[in-house]
PLY file of the C-alpha trace (Angstrom):
ply
format ascii 1.0
element vertex 393
property float x
property float y
property float z
element edge 392
property int vertex1
property int vertex2
end_header
-19.52 8.89 -22.52
-16.49 10.58 -20.99
-14.80 8.25 -18.51
-12.98 9.60 -15.46
-10.72 7.27 -13.48
-10.20 8.19 -9.83
-9.20 4.84 -8.35
-5.42 5.00 -8.73
-4.94 3.48 -5.25
-6.51 0.28 -6.56
-4.26 0.14 -9.61
-2.64 2.43 -12.16
-2.51 2.19 -15.95
0.80 0.73 -17.05
3.07 3.47 -18.34
3.70 3.29 -22.09
7.47 3.25 -21.53
7.04 0.33 -19.13
5.08 -1.64 -21.73
7.82 -0.98 -24.29
10.52 -2.08 -21.83
8.70 -5.36 -21.14
7.94 -6.33 -24.73
11.32 -7.90 -25.72
11.22 -10.24 -22.72
8.12 -12.07 -23.94
9.52 -13.43 -27.19
13.11 -12.31 -27.86
14.86 -12.57 -24.48
12.71 -15.40 -23.14
15.15 -17.68 -21.32
14.76 -19.00 -17.79
17.18 -17.01 -15.57
18.17 -20.23 -13.80
19.38 -21.85 -17.05
23.15 -21.91 -17.61
23.09 -21.49 -21.39
23.16 -18.21 -23.35
19.39 -17.69 -23.23
19.30 -18.13 -19.46
22.33 -15.91 -18.91
20.73 -13.20 -21.03
17.58 -13.27 -18.87
19.65 -13.41 -15.66
21.55 -10.29 -16.69
18.26 -8.45 -17.26
16.88 -9.48 -13.85
20.10 -8.38 -12.15
19.92 -4.99 -13.86
16.31 -4.50 -12.73
17.22 -5.58 -9.19
19.90 -2.88 -9.10
17.35 -0.27 -10.19
14.91 -1.27 -7.44
17.73 -1.31 -4.89
18.81 2.20 -5.90
15.18 3.32 -5.69
15.03 2.18 -2.05
18.67 3.08 -1.17
19.34 -0.60 -0.53
21.81 -3.22 -1.75
20.79 -5.44 -4.71
21.15 -8.59 -2.59
18.58 -7.13 -0.17
15.82 -7.15 -2.82
13.60 -10.22 -3.26
11.16 -10.10 -6.16
7.64 -11.33 -5.36
4.28 -11.56 -7.12
3.18 -8.30 -5.47
2.55 -6.52 -2.18
0.36 -9.24 -0.69
3.04 -11.90 -1.07
5.70 -9.51 0.25
3.61 -8.79 3.36
2.94 -12.49 3.94
6.64 -13.26 3.49
7.65 -10.56 5.99
5.25 -11.52 8.77
5.31 -15.31 8.49
8.98 -15.54 7.55
10.14 -13.46 10.52
7.69 -14.93 13.02
8.49 -18.59 12.33
12.24 -18.09 11.91
12.59 -16.28 15.22
10.07 -18.26 17.22
12.66 -19.50 19.70
13.39 -15.86 20.58
9.76 -14.92 21.16
6.21 -15.31 19.90
4.91 -11.74 19.99
4.07 -9.56 16.97
2.89 -5.94 17.00
0.83 -4.35 14.22
-2.05 -1.87 13.89
-5.80 -2.06 13.39
-5.64 -0.20 10.06
-3.22 -2.40 8.13
-3.97 -3.85 4.72
-5.69 -7.24 4.87
-2.47 -8.88 3.67
-0.89 -7.93 6.99
-3.96 -8.34 9.20
-4.87 -11.78 7.88
-1.25 -12.91 8.11
-1.25 -11.78 11.75
-4.51 -13.58 12.39
-3.05 -16.74 10.87
-0.05 -16.43 13.20
-2.45 -16.33 16.13
-3.79 -19.74 15.09
-0.19 -21.01 15.23
0.38 -19.98 18.84
1.69 -16.46 18.33
0.44 -13.46 20.28
-0.44 -10.36 18.29
-1.02 -6.83 19.60
-3.19 -4.67 17.35
-2.52 -1.01 18.11
-5.23 1.65 18.04
-4.94 4.84 15.98
-6.29 8.32 16.66
-9.27 9.88 14.86
-6.98 10.91 11.97
-5.58 7.40 11.58
-2.18 8.12 13.15
-0.31 5.55 15.21
1.19 6.94 18.42
4.86 5.87 18.58
4.55 5.70 22.37
1.96 2.96 21.95
4.54 0.93 20.04
7.06 1.55 22.83
4.60 0.44 25.50
3.64 -2.71 23.54
7.22 -4.00 23.16
8.06 -6.97 25.36
10.98 -9.40 25.69
8.90 -11.78 23.54
8.45 -9.34 20.61
10.18 -10.31 17.36
8.39 -8.15 14.78
6.60 -4.81 14.46
4.65 -4.08 11.25
3.26 -0.57 10.64
2.25 0.58 7.16
4.00 3.61 5.65
0.69 5.21 4.62
-2.83 3.89 4.76
-4.35 2.66 1.51
-7.88 3.86 2.37
-7.53 7.22 4.13
-4.01 8.18 3.05
-2.59 8.97 6.50
1.22 8.88 6.53
2.67 7.18 9.62
5.68 8.33 11.73
7.85 5.44 10.57
11.18 7.05 11.47
10.05 7.74 15.05
8.83 4.19 15.47
12.08 2.82 14.02
14.10 4.81 16.58
12.01 3.42 19.43
12.60 -0.14 18.19
16.33 0.49 17.72
16.64 1.92 21.23
14.71 -1.06 22.64
17.01 -3.49 20.83
20.13 -1.76 22.17
18.81 -1.52 25.71
17.59 -5.11 25.92
20.05 -6.80 23.51
17.13 -7.85 21.34
16.53 -8.22 17.60
13.02 -6.90 17.06
12.54 -6.48 13.30
10.56 -3.59 11.81
8.47 -4.06 8.64
6.51 -1.43 6.75
4.02 -1.92 3.95
4.95 0.86 1.49
2.75 -0.32 -1.35
0.77 2.94 -1.45
3.73 5.28 -1.03
6.28 4.21 -3.64
4.87 6.53 -6.31
4.22 9.43 -3.95
6.91 9.65 -1.26
10.67 9.31 -1.19
11.37 5.82 0.13
14.81 5.48 1.66
15.09 2.38 3.80
18.18 3.77 5.54
16.39 6.97 6.54
13.18 5.18 7.48
15.13 2.75 9.64
13.17 -0.35 8.62
14.47 -3.88 8.21
11.77 -5.04 5.80
9.65 -3.10 3.29
6.99 -4.19 0.79
6.24 -2.55 -2.57
4.16 -3.46 -5.64
4.79 -2.25 -9.20
1.19 -1.79 -10.33
0.61 0.99 -7.80
3.01 3.29 -9.67
2.41 2.62 -13.37
4.21 -0.71 -13.49
2.74 -4.13 -14.38
0.49 -6.19 -12.16
1.82 -9.40 -10.65
5.25 -8.22 -9.55
6.53 -6.60 -6.35
9.43 -6.81 -3.97
10.36 -7.26 -0.34
13.41 -5.41 0.94
15.13 -7.60 3.53
18.00 -5.89 5.34
21.26 -7.82 5.26
21.62 -10.00 8.36
17.87 -10.51 8.86
16.90 -14.01 10.01
13.99 -15.03 7.79
12.77 -18.33 6.34
11.59 -18.61 2.72
7.86 -18.18 2.19
7.83 -19.89 -1.22
9.56 -23.25 -1.55
10.50 -25.21 -4.65
13.68 -23.78 -6.08
16.89 -21.88 -5.44
15.80 -18.59 -6.98
16.25 -15.22 -5.25
19.28 -16.48 -3.27
17.12 -19.40 -2.05
14.67 -17.01 -0.41
11.80 -17.34 -2.89
11.30 -20.42 -5.05
9.65 -19.96 -8.47
10.86 -18.96 -11.91
11.29 -15.20 -12.04
8.68 -13.16 -13.90
11.25 -11.62 -16.23
8.93 -9.34 -18.27
7.25 -8.13 -15.08
10.57 -7.55 -13.34
11.83 -5.54 -16.32
8.64 -3.47 -16.22
9.15 -2.99 -12.48
12.68 -1.73 -13.10
11.48 0.73 -15.74
8.64 1.93 -13.49
11.02 2.85 -10.66
13.23 4.68 -13.17
10.24 6.78 -14.19
9.15 7.40 -10.60
12.58 8.62 -9.57
12.51 11.11 -12.45
8.86 12.21 -12.31
7.65 11.84 -8.71
8.29 15.47 -7.71
6.33 16.72 -10.73
3.51 14.29 -10.04
3.19 15.50 -6.44
3.12 19.15 -7.54
0.38 18.26 -9.99
-1.69 16.14 -7.62
-1.75 18.10 -4.35
-3.71 21.09 -5.70
-6.22 18.76 -7.36
-6.59 16.77 -4.14
-7.13 19.93 -2.10
-9.67 21.33 -4.56
-11.70 18.13 -4.50
-11.63 17.89 -0.70
-12.61 21.53 -0.24
-15.31 21.29 -2.88
-16.99 18.23 -1.38
-16.87 19.57 2.19
-18.15 23.01 1.15
-20.87 21.92 -1.27
-22.27 18.79 0.42
-23.73 19.24 3.92
-22.96 16.59 6.56
-19.76 15.50 4.84
-16.38 15.04 6.54
-12.83 14.18 5.63
-11.35 10.85 6.73
-7.64 10.68 7.48
-5.13 13.30 8.52
-5.75 16.74 6.92
-2.02 17.39 6.35
-0.09 14.14 6.83
-1.77 12.39 3.90
-0.83 11.07 0.50
-0.88 13.73 -2.24
-3.53 11.92 -4.27
-5.94 10.65 -1.59
-9.43 11.99 -0.89
-11.55 9.90 1.50
-14.83 11.39 2.68
-17.83 10.27 4.67
-21.16 11.60 3.41
-23.81 10.99 6.03
-27.23 9.47 5.37
-26.16 7.86 2.08
-24.72 4.44 1.31
-21.25 4.56 -0.22
-22.05 1.74 -2.60
-25.09 3.60 -3.94
-22.99 6.70 -4.55
-20.29 4.62 -6.23
-22.76 2.94 -8.61
-24.43 6.24 -9.49
-21.05 7.84 -10.14
-20.16 4.90 -12.39
-23.34 5.52 -14.39
-22.02 9.05 -14.92
-18.66 7.70 -16.10
-16.75 8.36 -12.86
-14.78 5.51 -11.23
-13.85 5.64 -7.55
-14.16 3.23 -4.62
-15.56 2.85 -1.13
-12.21 1.67 0.26
-9.65 -1.01 -0.47
-10.06 -2.87 -3.77
-9.11 -6.07 -1.93
-12.25 -5.87 0.22
-14.68 -4.44 -2.35
-16.81 -7.57 -2.27
-17.33 -7.35 1.48
-20.54 -6.04 3.05
-18.69 -5.23 6.26
-17.87 -1.57 6.95
-14.26 -0.50 6.49
-12.08 -1.73 9.36
-9.97 1.39 8.85
-12.85 3.83 9.32
-14.12 1.88 12.30
-10.65 2.14 13.85
-10.81 5.92 13.32
-13.99 6.01 15.38
-16.53 6.32 12.59
-19.90 4.74 13.33
-21.20 1.76 11.41
-23.42 3.95 9.21
-20.70 6.59 8.71
-18.28 3.89 7.61
-20.80 2.66 5.06
-21.20 6.19 3.70
-17.61 6.68 2.59
-16.03 7.29 -0.80
-12.36 7.17 -1.77
-11.16 9.18 -4.75
-7.51 8.66 -5.65
-5.86 10.71 -8.37
-3.01 9.99 -10.77
-0.81 11.51 -13.42
-3.66 11.61 -15.95
-6.06 13.43 -13.59
-7.06 16.98 -14.57
-8.78 20.08 -13.20
-11.67 19.26 -15.51
-12.02 15.81 -13.91
-12.27 17.38 -10.46
-14.82 19.93 -11.70
-16.90 17.14 -13.26
-16.98 15.21 -9.97
-17.99 18.34 -8.05
-20.72 18.94 -10.59
-22.16 15.42 -10.44
-21.66 14.18 -6.88
-23.83 16.75 -5.04
-26.77 15.95 -7.33
-26.36 12.23 -6.67
-26.19 12.81 -2.90
-29.31 15.00 -2.97
-31.24 12.40 -4.97
-30.21 9.51 -2.72
-30.90 11.47 0.47
-34.44 12.18 -0.73
-34.98 8.41 -0.68
-33.22 7.86 2.67
-35.37 7.37 5.79
-32.32 8.30 7.89
-32.08 11.70 6.22
-35.83 12.33 6.56
-35.63 11.59 10.30
-32.87 14.13 10.60
0 1
1 2
2 3
3 4
4 5
5 6
6 7
7 8
8 9
9 10
10 11
11 12
12 13
13 14
14 15
15 16
16 17
17 18
18 19
19 20
20 21
21 22
22 23
23 24
24 25
25 26
26 27
27 28
28 29
29 30
30 31
31 32
32 33
33 34
34 35
35 36
36 37
37 38
38 39
39 40
40 41
41 42
42 43
43 44
44 45
45 46
46 47
47 48
48 49
49 50
50 51
51 52
52 53
53 54
54 55
55 56
56 57
57 58
58 59
59 60
60 61
61 62
62 63
63 64
64 65
65 66
66 67
67 68
68 69
69 70
70 71
71 72
72 73
73 74
74 75
75 76
76 77
77 78
78 79
79 80
80 81
81 82
82 83
83 84
84 85
85 86
86 87
87 88
88 89
89 90
90 91
91 92
92 93
93 94
94 95
95 96
96 97
97 98
98 99
99 100
100 101
101 102
102 103
103 104
104 105
105 106
106 107
107 108
108 109
109 110
110 111
111 112
112 113
113 114
114 115
115 116
116 117
117 118
118 119
119 120
120 121
121 122
122 123
123 124
124 125
125 126
126 127
127 128
128 129
129 130
130 131
131 132
132 133
133 134
134 135
135 136
136 137
137 138
138 139
139 140
140 141
141 142
142 143
143 144
144 145
145 146
146 147
147 148
148 149
149 150
150 151
151 152
152 153
153 154
154 155
155 156
156 157
157 158
158 159
159 160
160 161
161 162
162 163
163 164
164 165
165 166
166 167
167 168
168 169
169 170
170 171
171 172
172 173
173 174
174 175
175 176
176 177
177 178
178 179
179 180
180 181
181 182
182 183
183 184
184 185
185 186
186 187
187 188
188 189
189 190
190 191
191 192
192 193
193 194
194 195
195 196
196 197
197 198
198 199
199 200
200 201
201 202
202 203
203 204
204 205
205 206
206 207
207 208
208 209
209 210
210 211
211 212
212 213
213 214
214 215
215 216
216 217
217 218
218 219
219 220
220 221
221 222
222 223
223 224
224 225
225 226
226 227
227 228
228 229
229 230
230 231
231 232
232 233
233 234
234 235
235 236
236 237
237 238
238 239
239 240
240 241
241 242
242 243
243 244
244 245
245 246
246 247
247 248
248 249
249 250
250 251
251 252
252 253
253 254
254 255
255 256
256 257
257 258
258 259
259 260
260 261
261 262
262 263
263 264
264 265
265 266
266 267
267 268
268 269
269 270
270 271
271 272
272 273
273 274
274 275
275 276
276 277
277 278
278 279
279 280
280 281
281 282
282 283
283 284
284 285
285 286
286 287
287 288
288 289
289 290
290 291
291 292
292 293
293 294
294 295
295 296
296 297
297 298
298 299
299 300
300 301
301 302
302 303
303 304
304 305
305 306
306 307
307 308
308 309
309 310
310 311
311 312
312 313
313 314
314 315
315 316
316 317
317 318
318 319
319 320
320 321
321 322
322 323
323 324
324 325
325 326
326 327
327 328
328 329
329 330
330 331
331 332
332 333
333 334
334 335
335 336
336 337
337 338
338 339
339 340
340 341
341 342
342 343
343 344
344 345
345 346
346 347
347 348
348 349
349 350
350 351
351 352
352 353
353 354
354 355
355 356
356 357
357 358
358 359
359 360
360 361
361 362
362 363
363 364
364 365
365 366
366 367
367 368
368 369
369 370
370 371
371 372
372 373
373 374
374 375
375 376
376 377
377 378
378 379
379 380
380 381
381 382
382 383
383 384
384 385
385 386
386 387
387 388
388 389
389 390
390 391
391 392
């Protein structure tokens, strides 16, 4: 059976050049970077070189990059580290209702520790209104966290506008409100320049752009007051205890090299495929609608609601046809609850359950899109024939 992978937002296949770059660090250059002998120094040099690559990728300084086990740890580090370190200055955090669970659950944990959290609404396209951020800021606010682009519906947020509002607030009130963005979904698709974005903290994860799983980074702007999230050693300038994942870090460094060289070509390849799949689904399948912003969206993201059908049933039937997609975030795939993102966009409970997310990648083809458009309408028709909701319609 031909297999078609359209779940690149969940994870990407590791690039063959990344695998080759990692290989020597499993058995030839295997030292602990904290060791003072030759083997340790050799590993330390490799980690430092990779750190420089990631810093250049983000337009940051090498000392502003902290390697983590991935995006989830980076998000936890940002929220908890900032909140607890700056507690004497204030106990208020601002985020949105459509964040990844790594941010939302960190915020909910902070609430159990006496912090106040404001969860901002979004519009029907999933956009945050920068004015809502402005109106939510108080003298007690220490952190704002707004994702760069949503992992489910692909909407790209006005990060630069929000950053300016926070900067103006800090100047006017002599405050130090920090701004964090989760850029896990955007690193392989958008140009990420922390100076231009105006953020003080930014999370990325290598496996979202053809790097290895289990390694990510948190950009922490120089001068930021933040406590370590992981304790137990002096690694990462005493900001993150634990022996560095040297093979993973080397793969991370190679992945950002490839992205910087290939991203523009990837986007040119993906946008037409994305548009063809969106237009095809909306034109061929009645009672279907696009989720997320029609223009301000990631170049590889297609999220649709197909009424009167369960998303999970469509997903399983597509899998039987060799097509892999998702109904939302991979991190919540075991949940029976409707997507918190779609609910925040105003979708009903049943509409949220009838959603599919197709995300494309560098291996996606016109033939893949045509195959989906050939199979999906038949699946929807068959499932609707069994649906009491559709018969009532």
